[in-house]
N, C-alpha and C positions, 0 to 999 in steps of 0.2 A: 406565538406558541413557545412554551418553555423547553429548554434543551432536554430535560429528562423525558418529557413526553415525545419530543421529536426522535430521540435516539431509539426509543422503543418501537416507534413506527418504522424507522429506517432499518432496524434489524430485521423486521418482518419483510420489508421490501427486498432487502438483499437476499434473504433466504428464499423468497418466492422466485427471484431471478435465478438463484442457484438451482431450483427445481427445473427451470426451463433449460438451463445449461446441461443438467444431468440427463434430461430427456434426449438431447442430441448426443451427449457423451456415451450413453448406453445403447445407442442405435448401432446396427451392424456396420454401418459405414456412413461417413459424412464428407462432404466436399471441403477442400481447403483452397481458398483463393489467396492472393498476395496483394498487399497494398503497395503504394508507390515506393515506400521505404523497404520493400521486400518482407515486411513482417506479415505473418499469416493472419487470415480472417476466416471465421467459420460462421455457420448459421447460429451457433450458440452465442457468439459475440453479439450478433444483431438481435437475437431474441431477448437477451439480457438487457441490451441497450434500450430497446423500445419499452420493455416493461418498466425499467427504472425511471426513464425520462417521463413516461406517462404518470407513474405513481408519484414521483416527486412534484411534478407540475400540479397534480390534484391536491397533494398534501400542503404545499406552500406555493401557490401561484405567484406570490410576490417575489420569489427568488428565481433567477435564471438558472439553467442547468448547462454545464459544460461537460460533455462526455468525449472520451477518446474518439468515438465513432461519429462525432459531429463537431470536430475541433477546428473547423475552417473559419470561425468567427475572427474578425480583425481585432487587433489590440485597441484600436480607437473605440470600438464598441465595448470590449471587455473592460477597458480601463475605467469605465463609468460605474462598474459594479462595486458596491461595498460589501455585499453579502451574496454568495452564490453557491450552488452545489457543484462539486467536482467529482467526476465519476470515471472509473475504468470498469466497464461491464464485465470484462474477462481479462484479468491480469495473469499472464503466463500462458498465452495461447499455444506457445511451443510445447509446454508441458501437457496441455490439453490434447494436442495432436499426438503426442507420444503416449497418451493414456497412463501417465504416472500419478495422477491425482493431485499434483502440486500446483494448483491454480486457484484463483480467488476472484471475488467480486468486491470492488472497493467503492465506497461512497463517503465523501467528506463534505462538511459544510465549512466554507471559508468566509471569514469576516475580517476585514481590514488586513488582508494579505496573510492571514494565519489560520490554520484549521482549528475549529472550536468543537467539532463533532466528527467522529469517524467510526465506520463499521468495515471490518474485513471479514468476509465469509468465504470459507473453503468448503464448497459443497461436497466434494468427493471424500474429504476427511471428516465431514460433519462437525466442523469446528468454526466458531464465530468469536471474534474479538471486537469489543466496542468500548467507546469512551466519549465523554463530553467534558468540556472545560469545567474544572472545579468539581467533577463528580467521581474521580477515580477511574480505573480501567478494569474491565471484566472480560471473562471468557465464558462461553456457553458451549457445552458438549454433552452428549448423551442425556439431554433433557435437564441438565443442571447448569446453573449460573453461579459463578464464584469470582471474587476479586483476584486480580493478578498484580504482581509487582516485579520490577527488575531486581537483580541481585548485585551484591558487591562483587568486584572483579575476582574471578576465580584463578586458581593456579593448578595446572597450566590454563592459559587463556583459551576459551572456546570461541573460535571465529567462524562466522557463517559466510558462505560465498555462493555465487550464482551457479546454477546447474547448466544453463544454456548460453551464458554470456561470459566470455573470457576478458577480464580487465587486464590489459597488457602490463600495467605497472603494479599489479597485485603481488607477483612473486617477490619483488624487491621490498615491498611493504611488509610482507609476511616474514621475510628474512630479518628485517630490522627489529620487529617487535619481540623476537626471541621465541622461547618455548611456547608452543600452542597446539591445540587440536583444531583441525579444520574440517568443517562439514559443509556439504552443498545442499541446496534446496531451491526449488523454483518459486517464482512470484515474490511478492513482498512478504511472504510467510516467514522469511528470514528475520525481518524486523519484529514480527510477532513473537518469534522464539526469544528474542532479546527482551521484549516486553513482559513475557510470562516468566522470565528468570531461568530459562533453560540454555541460554547462550550469553556471551559477554559482549560481543561486538559484531556488527555487520558493516564492513567498509565497502562502499560502492564507488569504485574508481573508474567508472565508465558511464555511458549515456543512459539517462532515464528521463521520463517526462513528469510533469507536475501531478498528473492523475495517478502516477505510480506510487507516490509517497504520502500524499496528504492524509489519507485515512489512517495509515499506520503511525504517522508522526504524532497525532494527538493521543493515540493509544499508548505509545512509548512514553510520551511526556507525562501523561496522567498516571502511568505505572511507575513514575519516579526516575525515568531514564532521560537520555539526551538524544536529539536528532538534529545534527548540525551539518552545515557545509564543511568541506574538507579544510577550510581555513578557520574552522571552529566558530563561525558566525551563524546566526539563525538562518534557517531555510525559509524563504518567503515565497509567496505565490502571487501570480498575476501582476508582476511589476515591470514586465518587458514584453516586447513583441514575440520573442521565442517562448515556447512552453517547455523547453528543455531545462532540466535541473543541472546545477553544478555537481561535481563529485560530493559525496557526503559520507558521514559516519553515523551509525546508530549504536549507542552503547548504554550501559546500565547505570546504576546509582552513582558510582564513583566517577567524578569528573576527571578527565585526563586529556592532555593535549596530544591527540593522536596525529596531528599534522606534522609533528617533529620526525615521524618515521617515513614521511614521503620523500621521494627522490628530489 
C-alpha cells in the first residue's frame, strides 16, 4: 500500500479514536488509575488503544503494532521488525484528566528506525496534523486541509515548554539562549506548533518515550524543520532495549546548534 493511501486511512483511524476519547472526556465523571510508573490511565486510553490496534491490524496485517498500552514486548522480538506501527493512544493523559483539551492521539509508521508516516490528532481542539515521507506536511481543521511549514527563526525566539513536566535543566537553557517568549502546552502539540510555523523551538530536556515523538517527528521534518537529539544527532527508533528517548530539540527551518546552550 502506498504512503498517500495509508496516511488518508490513518487520519481517519486517529479521528475515530478521538471520538472514543471524547465520549469519555465529555462524560460527567471517569475513573483514573495509575500505572507502575505512576502515570495516569483512563478508559479513554484503553478505548483509543483497542480501536487503533484493531484498525491498523486490519489495514496492514503484515506490520506489527507497538502501542504504549501494550509495550511489554521484548527487544529480542522488536529488533526483528523492519517496519511497524508505533502508537500513543492518548498522549497527555494528565491534560485529559485536567480537562484542558491539550491531549492527542499519535500514530506513526516506522521503517528502518525512522518515522515515514505520522498523524497527530487533537480531538478536543479539532485539529489534525499529518505527513508522510516525501509528501509534505498538512493540517486539517474546521473541515479544511492545508499545507504547513516551519518558519525562519523569529526575534524574540518563541519557545514551547511542557505544561505538566518540569525539566530541571530548562531554566539554565532558557537563560543562555537570551531574549525569548515562553509558552506552555500539553502533549506533543508543542512540536506541532513548531511544524505549523507558530513557534520556533521545543526543547525537551526530560524523559519521554518513543511513541511520544515519532508521529510528530515526520510532520516536523516534512514541514521543513528539524527533530534531533540534544547532541544534534538524528533521533532513531527501536535501536535498544529501552523505549525511552534521549533529550531532544524540535526547531524550524534555520539549522542551529542548540546543544551549545546546555549546561
